[in-house]
N, C-alpha and C positions, 0 to 999 in steps of 0.2 A: 512782317516781311520775311521771306525766306530766300535763299539763294538756290537756283536751279543747279542740279548736279551735272547736267550736260553742258549748258551754255554759260553757266556761272553768272547769269543776270538775276537781279532781285525780282521777286514777284509776290503777289498777295495770294496766299493759298485759299482764301475765302471768297475770292472774286468768282462770279458765276461764269460758267463756260457757255459760249454762245454759238460755237461752230460745231457742226456734226463731226468733223475730223478731231476736234478736241475731245469730244465725248467718246469717240472710238479709241483714241489714245489713252484716255482715262480707263476705259474698260481693260485694255491691254496691260496698263500699269497695275491695275488692281488684281486682275485674274492671273496674269502670267509672270510679270516681273517683280511685283511687290514694291514698286517705287512710286506709288501714286502721289504721295505727299512731297516728293522731292523734285518733281518736274514742273516747269512753267507751262502755261497754256500753249505757247508757240512750239515747244518741244513735244508736248502731248499731241498737238495737231500734226506735226511732222510724222510722229510714230503712227498716228491714226491713218493718215493718208497712205503711208507705205503699206500698212496692213490691209487697207481697202484695195490697194492696187495689186499686191503680190500674194497675200495670204488668202487663198480661195476658201479656206475652211471658216473664215470669219465673214464672208460675204452674205 
């Protein structure tokens, strides 16, 4: 178990991602921010949704 750096909740970094928004957030975390191992699936999903809505270069 790890603690998310954004929301401070514990999460399992090995749990599979099931939501496309989580996968989009993971892409952003790996390619842009470099914090893929530090965010829980909920925070990844939030980042992914925001990117899909507002970052047209990732559509």
